[in-house]
N, C-alpha and C positions, 0 to 999 in steps of 0.2 A: 149346636155343638156336636160336631161329627163324631168325636171320641167319647161322648157321654154314654156310660153304660145304661142299658135299659133296666127297669126294675126286675125283670126276669133274670137278667145276668147278675145283678147284685145279690140276689138271694139263692142263686144256683150253686150247689155244692158238688157238682159233677167233677170227678177227678180228685176230690179231696178225701182224706182219711181222718176219721174221727174215732178217738178212743174214749169210751164212756164207762165209768165205774158205777156200781150199783144199778146196772142196766136191767136187771131182772126184777127190780122192785116196782112198787105201785106207780111212782112218778117216772122212774128210770125207763120203764117200757115205752111210755109215750115220748119221752125225750129221744130215745133211740130211734123210734119209728120216724119221728120228725126229721132227723138227720138223714136217715135212709131215703125217705120220700123226697128230700131235697137233692138227692143224687149222690150223697157221700157213701163211701165204703165204711162200714162201722165195725170197730173192734170192741166187742163186749167183754168186760171183765167180771169175774166172780171169784169167790174163794174156792169154788168148785169148777174145775175145768169142764166137766161134762155139762154142767148147768149153763155155763157161759156159751159153749158151742151149740147147745140145743136152742138157746135164745137167738143166737146169730143165724142159725138155719131158718128160723121163722121170720126174720126181717125181710121186708119187701126190698127187692133189688131193682135199681133204675139204671138203664144203660149197661155199662161195663163194671158197675160196682160189685164188689165181692165182700162178704162179711166174714168175720172171724171171731173166735172165742179164745180168751186167755185166762189163766189163773193169776189172780192178784189179790193180796191181802193187805189192806191199809195199815194193819197193826204190825207188819213185819217188813222191815227195811229191805231185807234180801229179796223178799217176794215182790216188793215194789220195783226194784231194779230189774229183776228177772222178767216180771210181767210186762214192763215197758219194752224191754229188749225183745221179748217174744212178739209183741204187737208190731214192732218195726220189722222183725224178720218175716212175719206173716204177710203184712200189708205193704211193705217196702218203705214206708215212712209214716209219720203222724203229723197232721196239720192242725188238728183241733183236739183239745182235751176238755172233757166235761167231768169235773171232780164232784161226782154226785154221791158216791157210796160213803157209808160210815157205819160203825158198830154202835148199836143202841145201848142205852143204859136204862135199867128198869127200877130206878129208885128216885124219889123226889127229895126235896130239901130236908124233909123230916127224918129220913133214914139213910141217905146216901153215905157210903163210907169214903174215907180218904182214897182208898185204892180204886173204888168205882169212879170217883170224880176224876182222878188223875188218868185213868184208862180212857174215859170219855174224851178228855182233851188230847189224848194220843191220836185221835182221829185228825186233829189239826196238823200234827206232825206228819202223818201220812199224806195228807192233802198237800202240804208244802213239798215234801220229798218228791212226790209224783209230778207236781208242777215244775220243779227244778229239772227233773229228768226231761220233761217236755221242752223247757227252755234251752237246755244244753243241746238237745237234738236239733232244735230249730236253728240254733246258731251254727252248728256243725254243717248243716246242709244249706244254710243261707237262704231259707225260704220263708222266714217269719212264721207266725202261727197265732192261734186264738186259744186262750185258756179261759174256761168258764167255771168259776166256783159256784157251788149251789149253797145259798144262804137260807135264811128263814125269817119270817116276820118276828120270830122270837129272838133273833139276833139284833132286832131294832127296838122292840117294845116288850114290856112285861106282859104276862098273861093275866086273865081275869080269874081270881080265886073262886068266885061264885060259879063259874062255868064248869069247874071240876068237882066242886064240893059234893060229897055224898055218893058219887058214882064211880070215881076212879082217882088215882094218884094225881097230884099236881103236875103240870108240865115240868120236866126235870131241870133243875137249876144248872146242872152240868151241860145240858144241851144248849141252854141260853148262852152260857159262857163260850161254848164251842162255836156257835154260829156268829156271835159277836166278834170273836177272834178271826173267823174266816173272812168277814167283811173288812176288818182292819188289814189283814194279810193281803187281800185283793189290792187295796190302794197302795200298800207298800211295794209289792212286787211290780205293780204296773209302772210306777215311776222309775224303777231301776231297769226294767226290761224293755221299755218303749223304744229306746235308741236302737235296739236290735230287731225291731219289727215284731216283737211278741206282745200281743195285747192281752190284758188280764182284766176281766170284768166279772161281776157277780150277778147271778140270777136269783132273786129272792121270792119264793112262793109264800103266799099267805096261807089261809086255811084250806088245805087239800087232804082231809082225813081219808085214810084207806077204807076199803069196804067193810073191814072187820071192826071198825071203831064203834063204840057204844052209840046207838042212835040218839039217845038222850043228850049225849055230849055234842053231837052234831047239831041238834036242835038249839041247844043253849048257845053254841058258838055262832050259829046263824043270826041270832038276835043281836050279836055284837058287831055284825058286818053291815056296812051301809047298803050292800046289795042283798042283804037278808038271805044269803045262801052260801054254801060251800063251793069251792072251785072244782072244776073237772080237770083231769090230767091233760086232756087235749087243749086246754086253754093256756098251757105252757109251750106248746109246740112252736107257735110263731115266734115267741121270744127267744127260744134257744137257737132257732135257725138264724134269726137276726144277729145275735151275738157271735155265731159261728162264721157268718158270711161276710162278704165285702160290703154288705149293706150297713155294717157298723165299723167300717174301716178307720174312721177318725174318732173312735170311742175307746177309751181305756181307763181303768181305775174307777169305773162307775158301777152303780148298783141299780139294776132294773127290777122294780118291785111289781109283782103280779099278785095282788092281794084283795081284789074286790073293794078297795077303798079302806081296808082295815086300818092302815097306818095314817090315814088322812084325818081321823078324828081329832 
């Protein structure tokens, strides 16, 4: 087949622009680097403009790619609109959106307040509003696009109480509700936006605890995993490039789970 793209072409993001939220976080840094290493120009967002730009300046650049930093706060609709507009103004357009950022909640089911729970779910509102900005932009320029929601194994399964008992609070119930909602939203938006060439998929990490997490918790969680270890951030890089690129051109409304077999039990 003379017109069949090579595997290198399918995964190549050269000439593409990716906007990623939460890009300065533990997993966000690896996701950002993956997109940059695949050739994309990356727009990093943060609630702090200086922090976003500093992270963008550290990104590896391939070919003619140029990286940018913008201020964007998921919890503020005006900030979402302005942040997306700034990304387009700086980079010329956006082809890929990685909805990775969110504001954490620091209370579990035993003591979370109504206000805390509701605020945690506001992350889903921000995720949707930003995705809609991306969709409308893609339709206006007629170029299609790929939206990647970031889920969690805790949007699929419950946590093990004994993994947390005695060393830290339980996995927050509001977080479980948030990530379950993100997965449902992925499927819903995918079927509405497919006709316009905008794909919506979810990347769901399993146990990828940050470096500051209690070592005892990591050890307990490892015993619950078929692979008997925690994930490394670099183990998400291939998945995000796959979902962002033409390698997944016939895939939408799906959930790609990278969890070391956690959800296979």
